[in-house]
C-alpha positions as CSV (number, residue, x, y, z in Angstrom):
1,M,-25.3,41.4,-42.3
2,S,-29.0,40.3,-42.2
3,I,-31.4,37.8,-43.6
4,K,-35.1,38.8,-43.0
5,R,-38.1,36.7,-43.8
6,L,-41.0,38.6,-45.2
7,D,-44.4,37.1,-44.8
8,F,-46.5,39.1,-47.2
9,A,-46.6,36.3,-49.9
10,E,-47.2,33.4,-47.5
11,P,-48.4,30.7,-47.7
12,F,-47.7,30.6,-51.4
13,F,-44.1,31.9,-51.7
14,D,-41.1,32.3,-49.4
15,V,-39.5,35.7,-49.6
16,H,-36.3,36.9,-47.9
17,H,-34.6,40.3,-47.8
18,I,-30.9,39.8,-47.6
19,E,-28.3,42.6,-47.0
20,N,-24.6,43.1,-46.6
21,L,-23.5,39.5,-47.2
22,S,-20.2,38.6,-48.9
23,I,-21.7,35.2,-49.9
24,H,-25.2,33.7,-49.7
25,H,-26.0,30.2,-50.8
26,I,-29.3,29.2,-52.4
27,E,-30.4,25.6,-52.5
28,G,-32.7,24.7,-55.3
29,R,-34.4,27.2,-57.6
30,A,-35.3,30.8,-56.7
31,I,-35.9,34.2,-58.2
32,V,-33.3,36.8,-57.1
33,L,-33.7,40.6,-57.5
34,N,-30.8,42.9,-56.9
35,L,-31.9,46.0,-55.0
36,S,-28.5,47.6,-54.7
37,D,-26.7,49.8,-57.2
38,Q,-23.7,47.6,-56.6
39,P,-23.5,44.6,-59.0
40,M,-24.0,41.1,-57.4
41,Q,-21.8,38.3,-58.7
42,V,-23.5,35.0,-59.8
43,E,-20.8,32.6,-61.0
44,T,-19.3,34.4,-64.0
45,Q,-22.3,36.8,-64.4
46,Q,-23.1,40.1,-62.8
47,M,-26.6,41.0,-61.7
48,T,-27.1,44.8,-61.8
49,Y,-29.5,47.1,-60.1
50,L,-33.2,46.0,-60.4
51,Q,-32.1,43.1,-62.6
52,S,-33.6,39.7,-61.6
53,N,-33.1,36.1,-62.7
54,I,-34.0,32.5,-61.9
55,V,-31.0,30.9,-60.2
56,A,-30.4,27.3,-59.0
57,D,-28.0,25.8,-56.4
58,I,-25.8,28.9,-56.4
59,T,-23.7,31.0,-54.2
60,L,-24.3,34.7,-54.6
61,Q,-21.3,37.0,-53.9
62,N,-21.2,40.7,-52.9
63,V,-24.8,40.9,-51.9
64,Q,-25.5,44.5,-50.8
65,R,-29.3,44.3,-50.9
66,A,-31.5,41.7,-52.6
67,L,-34.7,39.8,-52.6
68,V,-34.9,36.0,-52.8
69,I,-38.3,34.4,-53.8
70,E,-38.5,30.7,-53.3
71,R,-41.2,28.2,-54.2
72,F,-42.2,30.3,-57.2
73,D,-42.4,27.0,-59.2
74,A,-43.4,24.6,-56.4
75,H,-47.1,24.5,-57.4
76,D,-48.1,21.6,-59.8
77,D,-51.4,23.2,-60.9
78,D,-51.3,27.0,-61.5
79,A,-55.1,27.1,-61.8
80,A,-55.5,25.6,-58.3
81,L,-52.9,28.0,-57.0
82,F,-54.8,31.0,-58.4
83,E,-58.1,29.8,-56.8
84,Q,-56.3,29.6,-53.4
85,V,-54.9,33.0,-53.9
86,K,-58.3,34.5,-54.5
87,Q,-59.4,33.1,-51.2
88,H,-56.5,34.8,-49.3
89,W,-56.1,38.1,-51.1
90,P,-58.7,40.8,-51.6
91,S,-59.3,42.5,-55.0
92,A,-57.1,45.4,-55.8
93,Y,-60.2,47.6,-56.3
94,E,-61.4,46.7,-52.8
95,V,-58.1,47.8,-51.3
96,R,-57.2,50.8,-53.5
97,K,-60.6,52.0,-54.7
98,E,-59.2,53.2,-58.1
99,E,-61.9,53.3,-60.7
100,R,-59.7,51.7,-63.3
101,L,-59.6,48.6,-61.2
102,R,-63.4,48.2,-60.8
103,G,-64.6,44.8,-62.0
104,V,-61.0,43.7,-63.0
105,S,-59.8,40.2,-61.9
106,H,-56.9,41.6,-60.0
107,Y,-56.0,40.6,-56.5
108,M,-53.3,41.8,-54.1
109,S,-51.4,40.5,-51.1
110,P,-50.7,42.6,-48.0
111,K,-48.0,45.2,-48.6
112,V,-44.7,45.1,-46.6
113,W,-42.2,47.8,-46.2
114,V,-38.5,47.2,-45.8
115,R,-37.3,50.7,-45.1
116,N,-37.8,52.6,-48.4
117,I,-39.0,49.6,-50.5
118,G,-42.6,48.5,-50.5
119,L,-43.5,45.0,-51.8
120,T,-46.8,43.5,-52.9
121,M,-47.8,40.4,-54.8
122,Y,-50.6,40.7,-57.4
123,H,-52.6,38.0,-59.1
124,S,-54.0,38.9,-62.5
125,G,-56.7,36.4,-63.3
126,S,-58.1,37.3,-66.7
127,V,-56.7,37.4,-70.3
128,P,-56.7,40.2,-71.2
129,L,-56.5,41.8,-67.8
130,K,-57.5,45.4,-68.9
131,V,-56.1,47.0,-65.8
132,G,-56.0,50.3,-67.6
133,L,-53.2,52.6,-68.9
134,H,-52.0,55.0,-66.2
135,K,-49.1,57.3,-65.5
136,F,-49.9,58.4,-61.9
137,H,-50.0,56.3,-58.7
138,P,-52.6,57.7,-56.3
139,F,-52.0,54.9,-53.8
140,C,-48.5,56.4,-53.2
141,E,-48.1,60.1,-53.9
142,E,-44.7,60.5,-52.2
143,P,-42.4,62.6,-54.4
144,G,-39.8,60.5,-56.1
145,F,-41.9,57.4,-56.2
146,K,-40.5,54.7,-58.5
147,E,-41.7,51.2,-59.3
148,V,-40.8,48.1,-61.2
149,H,-42.5,44.7,-61.4
150,T,-41.1,41.1,-61.3
151,Q,-42.9,38.2,-62.8
152,I,-43.4,35.3,-60.4
153,V,-45.9,32.9,-62.1
154,G,-47.3,32.8,-65.6
155,V,-46.4,35.2,-68.4
156,G,-47.2,38.9,-68.8
157,K,-46.0,42.0,-70.5
158,M,-45.4,45.6,-69.6
159,Q,-46.6,48.1,-72.1
160,Q,-45.7,51.8,-72.6
161,C,-47.7,54.2,-74.7
162,R,-47.4,57.8,-75.8
163,E,-51.0,58.6,-74.8
164,Q,-53.8,57.0,-72.8
165,D,-54.6,54.8,-75.8
166,I,-53.1,51.3,-76.5
167,N,-52.9,52.2,-80.2
168,T,-50.0,54.6,-79.3
169,L,-48.0,51.7,-77.9
170,Y,-44.2,52.2,-78.5
171,W,-42.6,49.7,-76.1
172,E,-43.5,46.2,-74.9
173,E,-41.5,43.8,-72.7
174,T,-42.5,40.2,-72.3
175,M,-42.2,39.0,-68.7
176,A,-41.7,35.3,-67.9
177,P,-41.0,34.1,-64.3
178,G,-37.8,35.7,-63.0
179,T,-38.1,38.7,-65.3
180,T,-38.1,42.3,-64.1
181,H,-38.9,44.9,-66.8
182,R,-36.5,47.8,-67.3
183,P,-37.3,50.9,-65.2
184,M,-39.6,53.1,-67.2
185,Y,-39.5,56.3,-65.1
186,D,-37.2,59.2,-65.7
187,T,-34.7,60.8,-63.3
188,E,-37.5,62.8,-61.6
189,G,-39.8,59.8,-61.2
190,N,-42.1,60.6,-64.1
191,F,-43.8,57.7,-65.8
192,P,-45.2,57.3,-69.3
193,W,-48.6,55.9,-69.9
194,H,-48.2,52.2,-69.0
195,Q,-49.9,49.0,-68.0
196,Y,-49.3,45.5,-67.0
197,E,-51.1,43.1,-69.3
198,T,-51.5,39.3,-69.1
199,I,-50.5,36.7,-71.7
200,T,-51.6,34.0,-69.2
201,P,-53.2,34.3,-65.8
202,A,-50.3,35.4,-63.6
203,I,-48.7,36.6,-60.4
204,F,-46.2,39.4,-60.3
205,M,-44.5,41.4,-57.6
206,A,-44.7,45.2,-57.4
207,V,-41.5,46.8,-56.1
208,E,-42.2,50.4,-54.9
209,I,-39.1,52.5,-54.2
210,L,-39.1,55.7,-52.3
211,P,-36.2,58.1,-51.7
212,N,-36.8,57.6,-47.9
213,A,-38.6,55.2,-45.7
214,P,-42.2,56.2,-44.8
215,Q,-42.4,57.7,-41.3
216,E,-44.5,54.8,-40.0
217,V,-41.9,52.2,-41.2
218,V,-39.2,51.4,-38.7
219,A,-37.8,48.1,-40.1
């Protein structure tokens, strides 16, 4: 049994990684993401693998592995929150040096690894964001890399295309706070052309999943 506080989203959000708990009580509102292939019970509902929801004053049951994000809606002024975020987090281009991110209003928190799962918050500041369609992830070239995104603040959408051209769009999922889009990778970890796009300025969490923990990660 464990409850581990993760500091990568501070001072803006409180994030905890919880594991192997028969019950876990949450006071107030929070976003919960199930990281286990075992369903988690929420009242009469079941939350399945990589499904997330906003919950309130609830007792989770059969928690094998999950994330709890608190204070996601504790900020009265989103615009003020985003300005503070820009003071704390560097631009994604500055960190990752990907050409598609050059000049894009896209900022990222530090990344934290919890064994095989990497977590990063991103602030997308413009509408449209224009982060660029991509199907490869040069920042993490580990075989079997998989990734989903969970909306924290604001509204966005995950788009999938047949080619590196938005006119070939075939799938779009709207993401409000608490939403994690459906996994888009196949069984071998291959991605279609895809991008996150803003509907409003937003913050989302990237969840990177590796078959095994990186060698430098011991937690």
